C-alpha positions in Angstrom: 109.8 92.3 38.7 112.3 94.8 40.3 109.8 95.7 43.0 109.2 92.0 43.8 112.9 91.3 44.1 113.3 94.4 46.3 110.4 93.3 48.6 111.8 89.8 48.9 115.2 91.2 49.7 113.8 93.5 52.4 111.9 90.5 54.0 115.1 88.4 53.9 117.0 91.2 55.6 114.4 91.6 58.3 114.4 87.8 59.0 118.2 87.8 59.1 118.1 90.7 61.6 115.7 88.8 63.8 112.7 91.0 63.2 109.5 89.0 62.9 105.8 89.6 63.5 103.7 88.6 66.5 105.1 91.3 68.8 103.6 92.4 72.1 104.9 95.7 73.6 104.2 98.3 76.3 104.7 102.0 76.3 105.9 102.1 79.9 107.5 99.0 81.5 108.0 100.7 84.9 105.0 102.7 86.2 104.8 104.6 89.5 101.6 106.0 90.9 100.5 107.4 94.3 98.3 105.4 96.5 94.5 105.8 95.9 95.0 107.2 92.4 94.1 105.5 89.1 96.7 104.1 86.6 96.8 102.8 83.0 99.0 99.9 82.1 99.5 99.8 78.3 99.7 96.7 76.1 100.0 96.7 72.3 100.2 93.8 69.9 100.8 93.4 66.2 98.0 92.6 63.8 99.5 89.1 63.1 97.6 87.8 66.1 94.4 88.4 64.2 91.2 90.3 64.9 90.1 87.8 67.6 93.3 87.7 69.6 92.9 86.6 73.2 94.3 89.1 75.8 94.8 88.2 79.5 96.5 90.1 82.3 98.3 88.3 85.2 99.6 89.8 88.4 102.4 88.6 90.6 103.1 90.3 93.9 106.6 90.8 95.4 106.3 87.7 97.4 105.8 85.6 94.3 102.0 84.9 94.6 100.3 85.0 91.1 96.7 85.5 90.0 94.7 86.5 87.0 93.4 90.1 86.7 91.7 89.6 83.3 90.7 86.2 82.2 88.5 85.3 79.2 88.1 89.0 78.5 86.6 89.8 81.9 88.0 90.9 85.3 88.3 88.2 87.9 86.3 88.4 91.2 89.0 90.2 93.3 89.3 92.9 90.6 85.7 93.1 89.4 85.0 96.5 90.8 88.5 97.9 90.4 89.8 97.3 86.9 88.7 97.9 83.3 90.0 96.4 80.1 89.9 98.8 77.2 91.2 97.2 74.0 94.3 95.5 75.4 95.2 98.0 78.1 94.5 97.6 81.8 93.1 100.4 83.9 93.2 100.1 87.7 90.8 102.7 89.2 92.2 103.0 92.7 95.5 101.5 93.6 96.6 100.3 97.0 99.9 99.1 98.3 98.7 95.5 97.6 98.9 96.3 93.9 102.6 96.6 94.1 104.2 94.0 91.8 104.5 92.7 88.2 101.8 92.6 85.5 102.0 90.4 82.4 99.9 91.2 79.3 99.6 87.9 77.5 98.3 87.8 73.9 97.6 84.7 71.8 96.1 84.2 68.4 96.8 82.4 65.1 98.6 79.7 67.1 101.1 82.3 68.4 101.8 83.7 71.8 103.5 86.9 73.1 103.7 88.9 76.3 104.8 92.3 77.7 105.7 92.9 81.3 105.0 96.0 83.4 106.3 96.7 86.9 103.9 98.8 89.1 105.2 100.7 92.1 102.6 102.3 94.4 104.0 105.3 96.2 103.4 105.2 99.9 105.3 107.3 102.4 107.1 105.4 105.2 105.4 105.0 108.5 107.0 105.3 111.9 109.5 102.4 112.0 109.8 99.9 114.8 113.3 99.9 116.2 114.9 97.7 118.8 117.7 99.1 120.9 119.3 97.1 123.8 119.5 99.1 127.0 123.0 97.9 127.8 125.9 95.9 126.4 129.2 94.7 127.9 132.4 96.3 126.7 133.9 94.3 123.8 130.6 92.6 122.9 128.6 93.5 119.8 125.2 95.1 120.1 122.5 94.4 117.5 120.1 97.3 116.7 117.2 96.8 114.2 114.8 99.1 112.4 111.9 98.2 110.1 108.9 99.8 108.4 106.3 97.7 106.8 104.2 100.6 105.4 106.4 102.5 102.9 106.5 101.8 99.2 108.9 101.5 97.5 110.6 99.7 100.5 112.4 102.4 102.5 116.1 102.5 103.3 117.3 103.2 106.8 119.6 105.6 108.5 120.9 105.4 112.1 121.8 108.3 114.4 123.8 108.4 117.6 123.3 111.5 119.8 121.6 113.1 116.7 124.7 112.5 114.5 124.1 110.3 111.4 126.2 107.2 111.2 127.7 106.7 107.8 127.0 103.4 106.0 130.7 102.9 105.6 132.6 104.3 108.7 136.0 104.1 106.9 134.9 107.0 104.6 134.5 109.5 107.4 137.6 110.5 109.4 135.5 110.9 112.7 134.3 107.3 112.4 137.5 105.5 111.2 138.2 104.1 114.7 134.7 102.9 115.3 133.6 99.3 114.7 130.2 98.7 113.3 128.3 97.4 110.2 125.2 99.1 108.9 122.9 97.6 106.3 120.8 100.5 105.0 118.4 98.0 103.2 117.5 95.8 106.2 118.0 98.5 108.9 120.3 96.3 110.9 123.2 97.9 112.9 125.8 95.6 114.5 128.2 97.6 116.5 130.7 98.0 119.3 129.7 101.7 119.7 129.8 103.9 122.7 127.1 104.8 125.2 124.6 107.1 123.6 121.0 107.8 122.4 120.2 106.0 119.2 117.3 106.2 116.8 116.7 105.3 113.1 114.9 106.9 110.1 113.0 105.2 107.3 113.4 107.0 104.0 111.8 106.6 100.5 110.9 108.7 97.5 107.1 108.8 98.3 107.2 111.2 101.3 109.1 112.7 104.2 111.3 110.4 106.4 110.0 109.0 109.6 112.0 108.2 112.7 111.4 105.8 115.6 111.3 106.9 119.2 114.8 105.6 119.9 116.4 104.9 123.2 119.7 105.0 125.2 122.2 102.2 125.1 124.9 102.0 127.8 128.2 100.2 127.3 129.3 98.7 130.7 132.6 97.2 131.8 132.6 93.6 132.9 132.5 93.6 136.8 135.2 91.0 137.4 135.7 92.1 141.0 132.1 91.5 141.7 132.2 88.1 140.1 135.2 87.0 142.1 133.6 88.3 145.3 130.4 86.4 144.5 132.4 83.1 144.0 134.2 83.6 147.3 130.9 84.2 149.2 129.4 81.1 147.6 132.4 79.0 148.6 132.2 80.3 152.2 128.5 79.5 152.5 129.1 76.1 151.1 131.9 75.5 153.7 129.6 76.7 156.5 126.9 74.4 155.4 129.3 71.4 155.3 130.6 72.3 158.8 127.1 72.6 160.1 126.1 69.2 158.8 129.3 67.7 160.3 128.7 69.3 163.7 125.1 68.2 163.9 126.1 64.6 163.0 128.9 64.7 165.6 126.6 65.8 168.3 124.0 63.2 167.4 121.4 65.7 166.2 121.1 63.7 163.0 120.3 59.9 163.1 122.7 57.5 161.4 121.6 55.3 158.6 121.7 51.6 158.9 123.3 49.8 156.1 121.5 46.5 156.9 118.7 46.2 159.4 115.6 44.2 160.1 112.4 45.8 161.2 111.2 44.8 164.7 107.8 46.0 165.7 108.9 46.1 169.4 112.0 48.2 168.7 112.3 52.0 168.4 114.7 52.0 165.5 117.7 50.0 164.2 118.9 47.0 166.2 122.0 48.1 168.0 124.1 45.1 166.9 123.6 46.3 163.3 124.2 50.0 164.0 126.5 50.4 167.0 127.0 54.1 166.2 123.3 54.9 166.5 123.4 55.3 170.3 121.1 58.1 171.6 122.9 61.0 173.0 121.0 63.6 175.0 121.3 67.3 174.0 
């Protein structure tokens, strides 16, 4: 009797503490593996699901697309030659960067359901990033420099250099850069600046391998040529004036025929009837 009371008391305490059966767990919820190597994703479930529990694995990539890896106890077609299910664990024989994402181990049985989630990161060193650097920018205007690498995994972060000197992410933290005006996003690789003329390049960095840098290029900051703009406007106005004078002079000398406002066509005449266009008198050159 005492043992029964003790057992019931323990069960009541577990229920009050929120501890129940039908649990699904994993030994490692965040797994990292180098590209082209094999990896095991663990999944354990309690005996409450029964001897014939149904185990399925789903995969969702980092863009949100989802598919089955194991369905009805067997690998689906895209994974048929690459994965193995042993007990409830998933083994991927040779991972690629496309295997980056989130895996769900789903267990159902005895009208109950549970799941465990595993994040898989395939380690791939960064490639040579693509950077875009404008060749010139007008003084006072902002220049936008971009840097991106689509190869590295985990996604790399980015560093920018000017004349081989690294630009801090926050210029206010370094005395030498307190008077400079720029914003640098190390996640997207975007640099928006009012920096000086110089040679710029960026680096892509992650934990999978050595950093890679782009070829880079020189950006020149040029003053706005207001004198040239004024001179151009003056020249344009002079040309416009000369054109107007030329048209007036040609009209004055009779080189250009006058238009008749109202005239009737006469097959025996050479032009407008003179009583309608008295100003259209022919003048020899």
